[in-house]
Residue frames as qw, qx, qy, qz and C-alpha x, y, z in Angstrom:
[[0.755, 0.381, -0.498, 0.194, 1.82, 14.04, 15.15],
 [0.789, -0.614, -0.031, -0.023, 3.65, 12.53, 18.07],
 [0.709, 0.411, -0.297, 0.491, 7.29, 13.34, 17.40],
 [0.519, -0.842, 0.074, 0.128, 9.63, 14.13, 20.24],
 [0.474, 0.768, -0.389, 0.184, 13.21, 15.28, 19.75],
 [0.846, -0.464, 0.179, 0.194, 16.08, 13.19, 21.01],
 [0.062, 0.796, -0.554, -0.237, 19.77, 13.66, 20.33],
 [0.771, 0.353, -0.504, -0.161, 21.45, 10.98, 18.29],
 [0.141, 0.368, -0.834, 0.385, 23.42, 9.78, 21.29],
 [0.572, -0.054, 0.537, -0.617, 20.16, 8.93, 23.00],
 [0.833, 0.301, -0.231, -0.403, 19.22, 6.86, 19.99],
 [0.462, 0.413, -0.775, 0.124, 22.27, 4.72, 20.60],
 [0.183, -0.177, 0.796, -0.549, 21.14, 3.92, 24.10],
 [0.665, 0.161, 0.327, -0.652, 17.53, 3.30, 23.23],
 [0.839, 0.391, -0.181, -0.333, 17.91, 1.25, 20.08],
 [0.258, -0.422, 0.868, 0.031, 19.73, -1.86, 21.20],
 [0.731, 0.275, 0.412, -0.470, 17.37, -3.39, 18.75],
 [0.659, 0.627, -0.101, -0.403, 18.49, -3.82, 15.33],
 [0.666, 0.430, -0.606, -0.060, 20.93, -6.68, 15.06],
 [0.844, -0.465, 0.246, -0.109, 22.10, -9.76, 16.87],
 [0.369, -0.616, 0.644, 0.263, 25.26, -11.80, 16.86],
 [0.648, 0.204, 0.686, 0.261, 24.20, -13.76, 13.79],
 [0.368, 0.899, 0.068, -0.228, 23.95, -10.55, 11.77],
 [0.869, 0.223, 0.122, 0.424, 26.61, -11.16, 9.10],
 [0.373, 0.675, -0.082, 0.631, 27.89, -7.59, 9.18],
 [0.545, -0.823, -0.115, -0.113, 27.97, -7.24, 12.96],
 [0.805, -0.280, 0.012, 0.523, 31.74, -7.71, 13.15],
 [0.402, 0.578, 0.108, 0.702, 32.38, -4.46, 11.25],
 [0.256, -0.220, -0.378, 0.862, 33.37, -1.45, 13.29],
 [0.006, -0.749, -0.624, -0.222, 30.23, 0.60, 13.84],
 [0.167, -0.006, -0.158, 0.973, 29.92, 4.37, 14.01],
 [0.298, -0.490, -0.567, -0.592, 26.12, 4.30, 13.96],
 [0.401, -0.374, 0.328, -0.769, 23.65, 5.28, 16.60],
 [0.892, -0.103, -0.181, -0.401, 22.69, 1.63, 16.70],
 [0.424, -0.493, 0.749, -0.128, 24.17, -0.91, 19.15],
 [0.366, 0.315, -0.799, -0.359, 24.76, -4.38, 17.80],
 [0.309, -0.159, -0.936, 0.044, 22.56, -6.52, 20.02],
 [0.475, -0.321, 0.129, -0.809, 19.30, -6.54, 21.93],
 [0.396, -0.090, 0.839, -0.362, 17.60, -8.97, 24.30],
 [0.740, 0.394, 0.291, -0.462, 14.70, -9.43, 21.89],
 [0.601, 0.617, -0.453, -0.228, 16.99, -10.13, 18.94],
 [0.020, 0.458, -0.876, 0.150, 19.17, -12.51, 20.90],
 [0.542, 0.029, 0.728, -0.418, 16.11, -14.57, 21.81],
 [0.714, 0.464, -0.119, -0.511, 15.11, -15.09, 18.19],
 [0.823, -0.118, 0.544, 0.114, 15.67, -18.70, 17.10],
 [0.049, -0.455, 0.649, 0.608, 17.91, -19.41, 14.14],
 [0.747, 0.316, -0.170, -0.559, 16.24, -20.65, 10.95],
 [0.695, -0.148, 0.703, 0.017, 16.11, -24.36, 10.21],
 [0.127, 0.363, -0.677, -0.627, 17.32, -25.41, 6.73],
 [0.751, 0.286, 0.442, -0.398, 14.77, -27.14, 4.51],
 [0.211, -0.124, 0.794, 0.557, 14.72, -29.15, 1.32],
 [0.502, 0.264, -0.110, -0.816, 12.23, -28.88, -1.50],
 [0.153, 0.112, -0.948, -0.256, 11.94, -32.57, -2.17],
 [0.063, 0.374, 0.887, -0.265, 8.70, -33.01, -0.26],
 [0.022, 0.553, 0.536, 0.638, 7.01, -30.09, -2.01],
 [0.367, -0.717, -0.526, 0.274, 6.48, -28.25, 1.27],
 [0.352, -0.197, 0.000, 0.915, 8.37, -25.08, 0.39],
 [0.132, 0.858, 0.492, 0.062, 6.30, -21.92, 0.14],
 [0.717, 0.513, 0.006, -0.472, 6.27, -20.21, -2.21],
 [0.890, 0.130, 0.358, 0.252, 7.29, -22.82, -4.74],
 [0.412, -0.311, 0.368, 0.774, 10.22, -21.82, -6.97],
 [0.200, 0.425, 0.650, 0.598, 7.77, -21.35, -9.85],
 [0.177, -0.848, -0.480, -0.141, 5.62, -18.99, -7.76],
 [0.543, -0.453, -0.193, 0.680, 8.42, -17.03, -6.13],
 [0.272, 0.157, 0.246, 0.917, 8.70, -14.24, -8.69],
 [0.268, -0.548, -0.402, -0.683, 5.08, -13.22, -8.13],
 [0.589, -0.557, -0.540, 0.225, 5.19, -13.61, -4.34],
 [0.290, 0.062, -0.140, 0.945, 5.27, -9.90, -3.59],
 [0.165, 0.381, 0.414, -0.810, 3.07, -7.01, -2.57],
 [0.131, 0.475, 0.748, 0.445, -0.28, -6.75, -4.36],
 [0.039, 0.136, 0.140, -0.980, -2.23, -3.54, -4.85],
 [0.376, 0.557, 0.715, -0.192, -5.51, -4.87, -6.28],
 [0.404, 0.742, 0.412, 0.342, -6.83, -2.01, -8.44],
 [0.236, -0.932, -0.010, 0.275, -4.80, 0.73, -6.79],
 [0.629, 0.632, -0.150, 0.427, -1.96, 2.58, -8.50],
 [0.633, -0.768, 0.024, 0.092, 0.73, 2.62, -5.83],
 [0.662, -0.405, 0.385, 0.499, 4.17, 1.99, -7.32],
 [0.374, 0.834, -0.148, -0.377, 5.73, 4.10, -10.06],
 [0.914, 0.269, 0.151, 0.264, 7.59, 2.65, -13.04],
 [0.643, -0.230, 0.139, 0.718, 11.04, 3.72, -14.25],
 [0.338, 0.399, 0.400, 0.753, 9.87, 6.30, -16.77],
 [0.181, -0.809, -0.373, -0.418, 7.53, 8.61, -14.84],
 [0.225, 0.259, -0.442, 0.829, 8.26, 11.36, -12.32],
 [0.545, -0.485, -0.163, -0.665, 4.73, 11.30, -10.87],
 [0.037, -0.230, 0.829, -0.508, 4.58, 10.30, -7.21],
 [0.666, -0.294, -0.530, -0.434, 2.01, 7.59, -6.49],
 [0.112, -0.293, 0.730, -0.607, 0.99, 6.85, -2.91],
 [0.673, -0.326, -0.566, -0.346, -1.17, 4.27, -1.16],
 [0.401, -0.553, 0.455, -0.571, -2.08, 3.92, 2.49],
 [0.682, -0.017, -0.730, 0.041, -1.33, 0.72, 4.40],
 [0.234, -0.027, -0.708, 0.665, -1.62, -0.26, 8.03],
 [0.055, -0.659, -0.663, 0.351, -4.18, 1.67, 10.08],
 [0.247, 0.608, 0.335, 0.676, -5.54, 4.57, 7.98],
 [0.331, -0.862, -0.139, -0.358, -6.52, 6.36, 11.18],
 [0.803, -0.212, -0.306, 0.465, -3.29, 5.58, 13.02],
 [0.281, -0.944, -0.038, 0.169, -1.73, 8.20, 15.28],
 [0.427, -0.565, 0.498, 0.500, 1.78, 7.54, 13.95],
 [0.712, 0.682, 0.052, -0.159, 2.44, 8.17, 10.25],
 [0.547, -0.415, 0.580, 0.438, 5.36, 6.50, 8.49],
 [0.621, 0.691, -0.166, -0.331, 6.27, 7.11, 4.84],
 [0.775, -0.146, 0.536, 0.300, 7.99, 4.11, 3.23],
 [0.413, 0.866, -0.107, -0.262, 9.95, 5.77, 0.43],
 [0.288, -0.556, 0.704, 0.334, 12.44, 4.41, -2.08],
 [0.389, 0.331, -0.710, -0.485, 12.89, 1.71, -4.69],
 [0.806, -0.097, -0.460, -0.359, 11.58, -1.84, -4.97],
 [0.506, 0.057, -0.738, 0.442, 13.75, -2.92, -2.03],
 [0.186, -0.016, 0.458, -0.869, 11.66, -0.59, 0.14],
 [0.648, -0.001, -0.264, -0.715, 8.46, -1.62, -1.64],
 [0.597, 0.018, -0.800, -0.056, 9.02, -5.28, -0.75],
 [0.177, -0.079, -0.754, 0.628, 8.41, -4.47, 2.94],
 [0.396, -0.178, -0.083, -0.897, 4.95, -2.97, 2.38],
 [0.696, -0.274, -0.603, -0.278, 3.18, -6.27, 3.22],
 [0.580, -0.272, -0.604, 0.475, 4.81, -6.45, 6.65],
 [0.050, 0.031, -0.191, 0.980, 4.45, -2.71, 7.21],
 [0.516, -0.280, -0.375, -0.718, 0.76, -3.15, 6.43],
 [0.709, -0.309, -0.634, 0.001, 0.44, -6.02, 8.90],
 [0.476, -0.235, -0.497, 0.686, 2.30, -4.42, 11.79],
 [0.069, -0.163, -0.024, -0.984, 0.69, -1.06, 11.08],
 [0.593, -0.389, -0.449, -0.544, -2.77, -2.55, 11.49],
 [0.712, -0.324, -0.577, 0.236, -1.71, -4.31, 14.67],
 [0.487, -0.276, -0.327, 0.761, 0.01, -1.33, 16.27],
 [0.058, 0.890, 0.387, -0.235, -2.05, 1.59, 14.99],
 [0.285, -0.476, 0.343, 0.758, 0.46, 3.00, 12.51],
 [0.600, 0.746, 0.175, -0.229, -0.56, 4.69, 9.28],
 [0.550, -0.284, 0.548, 0.562, 1.91, 3.69, 6.56],
 [0.511, 0.778, 0.010, -0.365, 2.13, 5.58, 3.27],
 [0.767, 0.015, 0.473, 0.433, 3.86, 3.72, 0.44],
 [0.282, 0.910, -0.114, -0.281, 5.81, 6.03, -1.88],
 [0.643, -0.313, 0.611, 0.338, 7.98, 3.89, -4.15],
 [0.571, 0.726, -0.204, -0.326, 9.43, 3.76, -7.66],
 [0.970, 0.112, 0.103, 0.190, 11.28, 1.06, -9.57],
 [0.757, 0.192, -0.005, 0.624, 15.08, 1.31, -9.54],
 [0.079, 0.726, -0.014, 0.683, 15.03, 4.64, -7.71],
 [0.535, -0.304, -0.561, 0.554, 16.57, 4.93, -4.26],
 [0.181, -0.947, -0.265, -0.023, 15.47, 7.86, -2.08],
 [0.629, -0.272, 0.114, 0.719, 18.34, 10.23, -2.77],
 [0.208, 0.924, 0.069, -0.315, 19.13, 13.73, -4.00],
 [0.493, -0.366, 0.558, 0.558, 22.21, 12.52, -5.89],
 [0.465, 0.616, -0.263, -0.579, 22.53, 13.59, -9.52],
 [0.749, 0.006, 0.661, 0.036, 21.94, 10.46, -11.58],
 [0.681, 0.648, 0.341, 0.024, 21.67, 11.73, -15.13],
 [0.091, -0.847, 0.345, 0.395, 25.09, 13.28, -15.67],
 [0.539, -0.194, 0.705, 0.419, 27.47, 12.50, -18.47],
 [0.129, 0.303, -0.519, -0.789, 27.34, 12.48, -22.23],
 [0.413, -0.099, -0.777, -0.465, 24.71, 9.76, -22.58],
 [0.338, -0.118, 0.594, -0.720, 22.11, 10.14, -19.81],
 [0.115, -0.241, -0.954, -0.140, 19.59, 7.34, -19.41],
 [0.347, -0.440, -0.261, -0.786, 15.96, 8.61, -19.42],
 [0.701, -0.481, -0.525, -0.052, 15.06, 6.37, -16.49],
 [0.544, -0.238, -0.367, 0.716, 17.71, 8.05, -14.33],
 [0.019, -0.233, -0.081, -0.969, 16.47, 11.47, -15.34],
 [0.565, -0.478, -0.436, -0.512, 12.99, 10.36, -14.29],
 [0.691, -0.364, -0.525, 0.340, 14.37, 9.10, -10.99],
 [0.294, -0.001, -0.215, 0.931, 15.87, 12.50, -10.23],
 [0.290, -0.313, -0.226, -0.876, 12.55, 14.19, -11.00],
 [0.683, -0.436, -0.549, -0.205, 10.59, 11.66, -8.96],
 [0.590, -0.253, -0.488, 0.591, 12.88, 12.17, -5.97],
 [0.046, 0.132, -0.081, 0.987, 12.40, 15.94, -6.13],
 [0.516, -0.351, -0.342, -0.702, 8.64, 15.44, -6.19],
 [0.727, -0.342, -0.590, 0.077, 8.70, 12.78, -3.46],
 [0.430, -0.095, -0.421, 0.793, 10.80, 14.97, -1.19],
 [0.174, -0.209, -0.037, -0.962, 8.47, 17.93, -1.68],
 [0.651, -0.369, -0.478, -0.461, 5.45, 15.74, -0.92],
 [0.672, -0.282, -0.577, 0.368, 7.03, 14.38, 2.27],
 [0.217, 0.033, -0.268, 0.938, 7.87, 17.91, 3.39],
 [0.409, -0.290, -0.197, -0.843, 4.22, 18.90, 2.92],
 [0.736, -0.317, -0.564, -0.199, 2.94, 15.78, 4.69],
 [0.146, -0.612, 0.546, -0.553, 5.22, 16.18, 7.73],
 [0.867, -0.197, -0.438, -0.133, 5.04, 12.51, 8.75],
 [0.674, -0.700, 0.230, -0.040, 6.43, 11.24, 12.02],
 [0.527, -0.461, 0.643, 0.310, 9.07, 9.14, 10.25],
 [0.679, 0.544, -0.366, -0.330, 10.38, 8.01, 6.90],
 [0.783, -0.241, 0.570, 0.054, 11.46, 4.41, 6.36],
 [0.619, 0.665, -0.345, -0.236, 13.79, 3.38, 3.55],
 [0.924, -0.176, 0.305, 0.151, 15.70, 0.19, 2.78],
 [0.047, -0.752, 0.518, 0.403, 19.26, 0.45, 1.50],
 [0.878, 0.229, 0.405, 0.114, 20.19, -1.29, -1.74],
 [0.628, 0.730, 0.043, 0.266, 21.53, 0.76, -4.63],
 [0.739, -0.394, -0.003, 0.547, 25.27, 1.22, -4.12],
 [0.415, -0.165, 0.279, 0.850, 26.35, 3.69, -6.77],
 [0.326, 0.730, 0.133, -0.586, 25.31, 6.74, -8.73],
 [0.709, 0.354, 0.484, 0.372, 25.20, 5.85, -12.45],
 [0.003, 0.809, -0.149, -0.569, 27.22, 8.46, -14.34],
 [0.796, 0.416, 0.390, 0.203, 27.12, 7.72, -18.04],
 [0.553, 0.709, 0.054, 0.435, 30.05, 9.02, -20.08],
 [0.174, -0.899, 0.281, -0.287, 31.96, 10.35, -17.09],
 [0.637, 0.288, -0.627, 0.345, 35.25, 9.19, -15.65],
 [0.471, -0.572, 0.358, -0.568, 34.17, 8.58, -12.05],
 [0.315, 0.198, -0.921, 0.113, 35.47, 5.55, -10.22],
 [0.547, -0.405, -0.709, -0.184, 33.29, 3.22, -8.21],
 [0.412, -0.348, -0.557, 0.632, 34.27, 4.58, -4.80],
 [0.028, 0.090, 0.020, -0.995, 33.36, 8.11, -5.82],
 [0.440, -0.253, -0.564, -0.651, 30.04, 6.94, -7.26],
 [0.544, -0.402, -0.721, 0.149, 29.31, 5.13, -4.00],
 [0.266, -0.270, -0.376, 0.846, 30.17, 8.22, -1.95],
 [0.200, -0.075, -0.246, -0.945, 27.88, 10.34, -4.11],
 [0.535, -0.365, -0.661, -0.379, 25.00, 7.94, -3.52],
 [0.494, -0.381, -0.631, 0.461, 25.60, 7.84, 0.24],
 [0.105, -0.160, -0.157, 0.969, 25.68, 11.64, 0.38],
 [0.327, -0.183, -0.445, -0.813, 22.49, 11.80, -1.67],
 [0.552, -0.430, -0.710, -0.081, 20.62, 9.44, 0.66],
 [0.387, -0.329, -0.469, 0.723, 21.85, 11.35, 3.71],
 [0.032, 0.042, -0.076, -0.996, 20.75, 14.65, 2.17],
 [0.429, -0.316, -0.594, -0.602, 17.30, 13.33, 1.23],
 [0.535, -0.458, -0.678, 0.210, 16.71, 12.05, 4.76],
 [0.283, -0.273, -0.301, 0.869, 17.86, 15.33, 6.27],
 [0.147, -0.016, -0.233, -0.961, 15.72, 17.46, 3.96],
 [0.357, -0.404, -0.788, -0.297, 12.64, 15.32, 4.56],
 [0.268, -0.476, 0.231, -0.805, 12.30, 16.93, 7.99],
 [0.872, -0.312, -0.127, -0.355, 11.12, 13.63, 9.47],
 [0.576, -0.502, 0.643, -0.047, 12.73, 11.13, 11.80],
 [0.606, 0.507, -0.538, -0.293, 14.58, 8.57, 9.68],
 [0.779, -0.250, 0.567, -0.093, 14.71, 4.78, 9.94],
 [0.456, 0.599, -0.586, -0.298, 17.14, 3.12, 7.54],
 [0.954, -0.104, 0.254, -0.117, 17.01, -0.65, 7.05],
 [0.312, -0.565, 0.680, 0.348, 20.41, -2.21, 6.48],
 [0.601, 0.415, -0.513, -0.451, 20.93, -3.78, 3.07],
 [0.892, -0.153, 0.371, -0.208, 20.14, -7.49, 3.12],
 [0.400, -0.353, 0.761, 0.370, 22.57, -10.14, 1.80],
 [0.716, 0.553, -0.004, -0.426, 22.19, -10.90, -1.88],
 [0.850, 0.048, 0.442, 0.282, 23.44, -13.45, -4.36],
 [0.281, -0.246, 0.481, 0.793, 25.64, -12.67, -7.32],
 [0.408, 0.414, -0.033, -0.814, 23.73, -10.84, -10.04],
 [0.483, 0.247, -0.689, -0.480, 23.71, -13.84, -12.38],
 [0.124, -0.065, -0.964, 0.225, 22.21, -16.14, -9.72],
 [0.566, -0.306, -0.202, -0.738, 18.46, -16.65, -9.51],
 [0.221, -0.263, 0.826, -0.448, 17.82, -18.31, -6.17],
 [0.771, 0.153, 0.353, -0.507, 14.38, -19.82, -7.01],
 [0.761, 0.492, -0.376, -0.193, 15.85, -21.37, -10.17],
 [0.204, 0.473, -0.812, 0.274, 18.69, -22.80, -8.12],
 [0.491, -0.124, 0.673, -0.539, 16.25, -24.22, -5.56],
 [0.848, 0.309, 0.048, -0.427, 14.24, -25.87, -8.33],
 [0.656, 0.523, -0.544, -0.007, 17.41, -27.46, -9.70],
 [0.322, 0.262, -0.798, 0.436, 18.66, -28.62, -6.29],
 [0.613, -0.475, -0.159, -0.611, 15.43, -29.44, -4.56],
 [0.886, -0.303, -0.343, 0.073, 16.97, -32.18, -2.42],
 [0.643, -0.314, -0.179, 0.675, 19.81, -30.00, -1.19],
 [0.139, 0.923, 0.248, 0.259, 18.79, -26.35, -1.23],
 [0.527, -0.739, 0.106, 0.406, 21.86, -25.45, 0.83],
 [0.607, 0.105, 0.411, 0.672, 23.66, -25.33, -2.52],
 [0.146, 0.730, 0.381, 0.548, 21.66, -22.16, -3.14],
 [0.455, -0.791, -0.258, 0.317, 22.55, -20.43, 0.13],
 [0.263, 0.878, -0.185, 0.354, 24.47, -17.16, 0.18],
 [0.871, -0.400, -0.087, 0.273, 27.75, -17.96, 1.85],
 [0.718, -0.092, 0.037, 0.689, 31.18, -16.71, 2.81],
 [0.256, -0.267, 0.054, 0.928, 32.53, -13.43, 1.51],
 [0.018, -0.432, -0.618, -0.657, 29.51, -12.93, -0.78],
 [0.302, -0.717, -0.611, 0.144, 27.42, -12.00, 2.28],
 [0.262, -0.839, -0.101, 0.467, 29.42, -8.84, 2.97],
 [0.578, 0.208, 0.384, 0.690, 30.95, -8.25, -0.48],
 [0.042, -0.605, -0.168, 0.777, 31.16, -4.42, -0.72],
 [0.078, 0.120, -0.579, -0.803, 30.46, -4.61, -4.45],
 [0.266, -0.370, -0.834, -0.311, 27.07, -6.19, -3.66],
 [0.417, -0.767, -0.487, -0.018, 25.93, -4.59, -0.40],
 [0.064, -0.853, 0.221, -0.469, 26.69, -1.55, 1.71],
 [0.514, 0.066, -0.691, 0.504, 29.17, -2.17, 4.48],
 [0.420, -0.697, -0.545, 0.201, 28.01, -1.56, 8.00],
 [0.366, -0.411, -0.069, 0.833, 30.34, 1.44, 8.36],
 [0.036, 0.156, 0.456, 0.876, 28.96, 2.96, 5.14],
 [0.318, -0.610, -0.661, -0.299, 25.40, 2.47, 6.34],
 [0.454, -0.638, -0.400, 0.478, 26.23, 4.09, 9.66],
 [0.279, -0.185, 0.143, 0.932, 27.83, 7.04, 7.87],
 [0.058, -0.456, -0.604, -0.651, 24.60, 7.60, 5.92],
 [0.416, -0.774, -0.449, -0.162, 22.72, 8.40, 9.14],
 [0.587, -0.277, -0.259, 0.715, 25.73, 9.94, 10.89],
 [0.141, -0.060, -0.014, 0.988, 25.13, 13.56, 11.87],
 [0.328, -0.423, -0.520, -0.665, 21.38, 13.38, 11.32],
 [0.341, -0.160, 0.529, -0.760, 19.04, 14.32, 14.14],
 [0.718, 0.116, 0.453, -0.515, 16.53, 11.59, 14.99],
 [0.725, 0.449, -0.435, -0.288, 17.90, 8.91, 12.67],
 [0.550, -0.413, 0.719, -0.103, 18.87, 5.30, 13.18],
 [0.449, 0.324, -0.757, -0.348, 19.55, 2.00, 11.45],
 [0.774, -0.150, 0.485, -0.378, 17.66, -1.27, 11.94],
 [0.219, 0.381, -0.846, -0.300, 18.29, -4.74, 10.57],
 [0.900, -0.028, 0.191, -0.392, 16.58, -8.05, 9.87],
 [0.495, 0.561, -0.656, -0.097, 19.72, -9.76, 8.61],
 [0.200, -0.283, 0.883, -0.316, 19.85, -12.13, 11.57],
 [0.727, 0.233, 0.437, -0.475, 16.47, -13.44, 10.37],
 [0.740, 0.586, -0.237, -0.231, 18.02, -14.31, 7.01],
 [0.502, 0.536, -0.645, 0.210, 21.29, -15.76, 8.22],
 [0.877, -0.428, -0.214, -0.030, 21.91, -18.55, 10.72],
 [0.716, -0.428, 0.063, 0.547, 25.55, -17.50, 11.05],
 [0.027, -0.797, 0.226, 0.559, 28.02, -14.93, 9.80],
 [0.140, -0.358, 0.779, 0.495, 28.94, -17.33, 7.00],
 [0.027, 0.236, 0.912, 0.334, 25.59, -18.61, 5.77],
 [0.419, 0.240, 0.198, -0.853, 22.28, -17.03, 4.74],
 [0.399, 0.164, 0.901, 0.042, 19.83, -19.76, 3.81],
 [0.218, -0.034, -0.549, -0.806, 17.86, -19.71, 0.58],
 [0.667, -0.355, -0.483, -0.443, 15.23, -21.91, 2.24],
 [0.153, 0.105, -0.796, 0.576, 14.54, -22.39, 5.94],
 [0.296, 0.234, 0.667, -0.642, 11.53, -23.45, 8.00],
 [0.424, 0.474, 0.767, 0.089, 9.80, -24.40, 4.75],
 [0.222, 0.912, 0.195, -0.284, 10.02, -20.88, 3.33],
 [0.646, 0.346, 0.228, 0.641, 11.82, -19.76, 0.18],
 [0.288, -0.666, -0.208, 0.656, 13.30, -16.42, 1.17],
 [0.068, -0.464, 0.335, 0.817, 14.27, -14.88, -2.18],
 [0.661, 0.586, 0.409, -0.229, 12.27, -14.30, -5.37],
 [0.650, 0.725, -0.163, 0.162, 15.35, -13.52, -7.47],
 [0.673, 0.242, -0.409, 0.567, 18.96, -12.73, -6.54],
 [0.218, 0.144, -0.386, 0.885, 18.12, -9.98, -4.06],
 [0.481, -0.318, -0.044, -0.816, 14.40, -9.35, -3.50],
 [0.148, -0.048, 0.897, -0.413, 12.69, -11.17, -0.63],
 [0.250, -0.366, -0.805, -0.393, 9.43, -13.10, -0.94],
 [0.451, -0.476, -0.022, -0.755, 6.25, -11.77, 0.61],
 [0.864, -0.312, -0.383, -0.101, 5.85, -15.11, 2.40],
 [0.665, -0.008, -0.421, 0.616, 9.19, -14.72, 4.14],
 [0.052, 0.350, -0.175, 0.919, 8.70, -11.08, 5.07],
 [0.625, -0.452, -0.136, -0.622, 5.31, -11.82, 6.62],
 [0.850, -0.199, -0.473, 0.121, 6.77, -14.78, 8.50],
 [0.518, -0.058, -0.393, 0.758, 8.96, -12.39, 10.51],
 [0.143, -0.731, -0.289, -0.601, 6.20, -9.84, 11.16],
 [0.642, -0.727, -0.233, 0.069, 6.48, -10.11, 14.95],
 [0.679, -0.276, 0.042, 0.679, 10.22, -9.49, 14.94],
 [0.296, 0.410, 0.293, 0.812, 9.94, -6.75, 12.32],
 [0.285, -0.799, -0.336, -0.409, 7.20, -4.97, 14.24],
 [0.680, -0.659, -0.152, 0.283, 9.12, -5.11, 17.50],
 [0.607, -0.126, 0.139, 0.773, 12.29, -3.74, 15.94],
 [0.130, 0.555, 0.333, 0.751, 10.47, -1.00, 14.09],
 [0.452, -0.825, -0.301, -0.155, 8.75, 0.01, 17.34],
 [0.690, -0.511, -0.018, 0.512, 12.14, 0.18, 19.05],
 [0.460, 0.188, 0.271, 0.825, 13.53, 2.21, 16.15],
 [0.102, -0.755, -0.361, -0.537, 10.62, 4.65, 16.32],
 [0.593, -0.773, -0.191, 0.119, 11.15, 5.05, 20.04],
 [0.695, -0.237, 0.093, 0.672, 14.85, 5.63, 19.47],
 [0.288, 0.282, 0.288, 0.869, 14.23, 8.50, 17.05],
 [0.065, 0.116, 0.330, -0.935, 11.71, 10.20, 19.31],
 [0.543, -0.125, -0.405, -0.725, 8.44, 8.84, 17.96],
 [0.432, -0.132, 0.739, -0.500, 6.20, 7.20, 20.55],
 [0.293, 0.030, -0.830, -0.473, 4.93, 4.05, 18.79]]
């Protein structure tokens, strides 16, 4: 393995990589190891809005739900009920740098681009994902009426953490999404649940023993909004389906930048990266469709087509993040 140790302050200097001035959360006060701009990010062109009237949008709204990672005949992603850890190798199987992509479906959605950039750059990527189960040591099954799927998530996380510790990869990669710890039958307010989840993610990253790269949570629509359905209904003006205004940074929908920075705060060899500037043309608008590409396959998951369309940017930022945490990419 090719890890080198850097202090977190060095990460701040090295990783001027992971957001630009169109990142919708860049105005928040940051305590992370991650500066808010980089030359490469600043040079990235803003997306161009599109309409669906000419039938040029890919994937089509009808195809969006299935536009995601495919495994062929491999068993790679665990369902909600099992604690068994499934893994599959992506990227370059013989790569000198090993990255474990661990977490829920929001981490899983990046496997296509991790596969592409891994093959290009000589990185071995191990997918280790489970539905509705963020990488965290937080207790999820407390209370008088525990949900079996949360009990399974706790067990899966214990097993995943043990497997990562045995593997000793160069880095773990996880995408932030789930905001709170479900506590059935207990009188815990939302802020406390959120703090418990943040502490659990921090603890899991620390105990993994690997350098940690955390992807900022991406903007999402309200839970009752299906973006492909909206695009189909407003094909001549898909801007009506954009994520706009306060919804972009609504703390009930996404982690705030300060909260994300706190998750990696105090960890050795850990940093935060972002692709939010690729989703949003400004702080006030994140397009549902741009450059002929439908970005979302529901209210919050991104389409495979979109993720692959930003492979060059994603690969460059991940390389900078690896360098920042002491891994020579």
